[in-house]
N, C-alpha and C positions, 0 to 999 in steps of 0.2 A: 350604857345609860344615855338617854337623850335629854339634854337640858335645853329647854326653850325659854325665851322671854315670855312674860305674861301676854304681851301684845301679839306675838307670833302664834302663841297657843290658841288665843281667842280667835284669831283669824282662821286658823286651821279648823277649829271647832265649828265656826260658822260657815266655812267653805263647803262643808258637806251639804249644807242646805241649798246650795246653788246648783246642785247636780240636775241636769235636765232629765226629766222622766223618760225612761225608755218607752219605745212605741209598742207596748204590750196590749193586746186586746184583752180587756177584762170583762167582756160582755156577759159571760156566764161562767163564773168560777165554779159554781155548784156542779154544772155538767162536767167540767174538766176533772174535778175531784172525784165525782162518781165513776167516770170512765176509768180513771187511774186506779180506783179501788182503795185509796188511802188519802189522808190529809197530809200535806207537807208543811210542817210548822217550824219556823225559825225561832231558835232559842239561843241563850247565851252559851259561850264556850264551855264553861264549867263554873257554876255559881251555886254552891250548896244552899239548899233551901228553896231555890227557884228552878234550877235545871242542872242536874248533874247525874251521871250514871251511878247506879248502885253496884255492889260487888258482882252482880250477875249481868251488868250491862244495861239494865232497864233504867230508862230516864225517869228521874223522880224530881219532885219539887212543885212549887206553886204554879209557875209558868207552864210546866209540863202538863199539869192537871187541867189547866185552862184549855190546852190543845186537846186533851182527851175528852173534855166536855163537848167541844165542837165536833169532834169525830163521832162521839156518841149520838149527837143530834142528827148527823148526816147518815151514819151507817148503822146506828143501834149498837155500836161496838167501839168503846173508847180506846181500844188498842190498835185501831187502824190508823196509826200515825207514824210518819217518818219524821224524825227530828233532825233538823239541819242546824249545826252550830254556826252562828254568825258572830262576827266581831263588830265592834262599835263603828268602825269606819265603813263597813260594807253592808250593814244590816238593811238600810233603806234601798240600796241598789238591788239587793237580793229580792226584795218585795216588788220593786218596780219592774224588774226583768221577768218576773214570773217564776223565778227559781223556788220561791216559797209561796204558799197560799195565804198564810197568816204570819205576822210577826208578834210573838209572845215573849218579849225579852226586856223586861224592866225599862221600858221606853217612856220618857216623859212626853205627854201631849202638850205641845206648845203651838202658838199661833203660826210661827214661821214654818214649822214642819207640816202643819195641817194645810197651810195655804199655798206652799210652794213646791212640795215634793211629789205631787200626784198620788198622795195616799190619804186615806181617811182613818180616823180613830174610832174604836168602839167605846163602850163605857169605861170609866176608870175602874180598874180592878184592884188597885192598891194606892191609897193616899200616903205619900211619902214626902220627905224633905231632905235636903242636903245637910250633912253634918261633918264633923271632923273627929278623928280618933288619934290618940297619942299613947305612948308608953306611960304606964302609971308612974314609973320611976321619975319622970320629968317633974312631977308635982304640979302640973298644969290643971286648973279646974275650970277654965273658961277659954273659949276660942279667942277672946279679946287679948289674951296673954300671948298669942302666937305672932306678934309683930316681928317681922324679919325672919320668920320661920321658913324652912324648906318644906314644901308640901307635895307629897306624891299624888298623882292622879293619872287618868287615861285621856287620850286625845278623842276628839269627835263627840264630846258630850257638852252639856250645859254647865259642867262643874267650873271651868275656868272663869266664865262670865260671872257666875254667882260669887266666887271667891273675890274677884275683882270688885264687884259691887260691895261686898261685905267689908273688906279691908279698906276700900276707898272711903266709906263712911267714917271709918276710924282714923283716916289720915295715915294709914300704916302701909308699909311695903311687905311683900312676901316673895319668895322664890318658888315658882312652879316647876316641879320635876316630873316630866312626862314619860311614861313607858308605853310601849306598843301593845302589851298583852297584860291581862289580869294577873297571870302568874308572876311576871316580872315586877309588876306594881306591888303585889303583896310581898314578894321576897325582898324588895328594896326597903320597904317599910319595916319588916320584921328584923332586917339586919341593921337598922339604925341609920340608913342612908338619907332618911328624911325625918324631920321632927314630927310630922303629922301626915295622915292620909285623909283624903276627902272624897266622899261619894254620897249617894243616897244613904240614909240611915239604915235601911234594910240591907243594903250591900255591905255597909260597915259591920253589921251583925254577922253577915256571912263570912267576911274576912276574919273577924275576931274568932269565929267558931273553928277555923282551920289552923289557928296558931298552936304551937306546941303547948303553950300555957295561956289560955284565953284570959285568965285573971291578971296577966301582966299588962293588959290594955284596957283603956277606958274611952267610951264614946262621950264626948263633951256635951253639955246640956243644950247648946244653941242649935236651933234648926234655922238655917240661913236662907232657905228658899222653899217654894212650893214645888213639889214634884209629883203631879198626878200621873201615875203609870197606867198606860192603856195599851190595848192590843191594836195593831195596825193592819189595814187591808188596802188593796188598791182602790183608787177612785173609779167611778162610773160602773159600779155593779151593786146597785142598791139592795138586791135580794141577798147577795152574799154578806153584805154589811149587816143586814137585818138578822141573818142566821147567826153570825158571830155575836152581835149585840144581845140578842134574846137568849142565846146560850148562856152568856155571862149573867144576864138578869135573872135567868131561871135559877142559877145557883143562889143568888141573893134572895129571891122570892121563896125558895124552898126553905132556907134557914128561917125566914120570917114566919113561915107557916108551920114550922116544926117538922118538916119532912126530911128524913135522913135516909142514908143508904140502907140502913137496917129496917126501917119501918115503911119504906115506900110502897111495898106490896099491900100492907094494911091500909095505907092512906088512900089507895085506889077506891076503897069502899066508903070514904068520907062523904058526908052530906054537905060539906063546904063547897059551894059552887065554884069558887076560884080554884080550889084544889082539883076539882073534877076537870076543869078546863086545862090546868097545868099538866095533868097526868094523862090527858087524851081520852078521858071518859066521855066528855061531851064537847060539843061546839066545833070539832074538826079544825082547830087552829093550825095544826101542822100543814094542812093543805095550802094555807096562805103563804107559807115559806117554801113550798114544794118539798116538804118533808113528811115522814110518817107522823101520824097524829100522836104517837107515843114518844115523840122526840124529847119532851120534858122528862117523862118517866125514865127514858134511856140515859139521859144525862145524870140524873140523881142515882140511878142504879149503878152507873159506872164509877162516879167519883164522889157522890154524896152532895151535900150542900156547901155553900161558901165557907161556913164556919168549920166544917170538917176538913175542907181543903186547906184552910189556913192553919188549923191546929196540927194537922198531919205534917205540914211542910215547915212551918215557921213558929208554931206556938210555944208556949212556956215550957212544955215538956220535951221540946226538941233541943238540940245543941245551940240553936240560934236564940231560943228563949225569949221570943218577942211577945209583947202584949198586943191586943187588938188596936188600942188607941182609936184613931178616927175611923178605922176599918171595922167598926161595929155597926149594927143596924141603927137606922134613923130613930127608932122608938126606944133606943137604949143610949141615946146621946151621941151616936156616931154619924157618919156621912153616907152609909150604904142605903140606897133607896132604889128599888126596882119599880118601874112603872106598872100600873095595874095590868094584869093578864086577863084581858076581857075584850 
């Protein structure tokens, strides 16, 4: 176990942001991806609900399906993806160096990451926020009761700074207990070596889901930060960024228009002009992205719409049991909003 002071952990977490961008030519990622014949997508090491192999070795989860959507836009086949597990400390270097084409890994879009790392972010795919989880037996009902607590977390994230800000406002101290891998972090928390564990609330749901008895743990009600999770790409390749962004927006727009994996073939016959443009019936929008005009149809046929992706990976009928919350459509009180496809 590695025990760091709060100050040293924050320094390490921010140190990752000063890495000099590798001299990678990102002039035309699309050409590189097409010549290779597959998309190389960086995902988490193993995070149920977001990216984890099933019993047959097929990668499943929300982030994995975002990768499939992009592959479907490029190749017409969502299975043309190579998944590269990345850890928190090296995920940005993997993107900078060209080891991966896209980073789809529960990554918060922040000013410093956007402005200093030589990467760009696509649209927010998941609106999240940091929380804390404890053993129910502690009888803790609020994060404010965790003064002087030992809190498990991972290095190289925004978690340490957020905890420092939160407890600083309370005039309280805490001990940060940092582990190098998600497996070590989870095991330490489950064994009682920490009073609490802190991460994005979606990640806490994933951690709780793999416990021997999930009902023994409770996520506290406070959300102590904003964590807009977004897909990352290298800078200086606007066409590739457009492809990634519009692939994500297509998922959102499809849900808004009621287009699903099951009915997309019928929707091709729709007289709704925006649906016709989305599915490549009219206007040849794919040519503007250097893609097939059926790129939107291929995305929906491969993975469905945003709601289907969410429900399949994270929803109330999965072991994570998450509600949509802010990740609902704008016209239903949520924050999802795709620009007009015209």
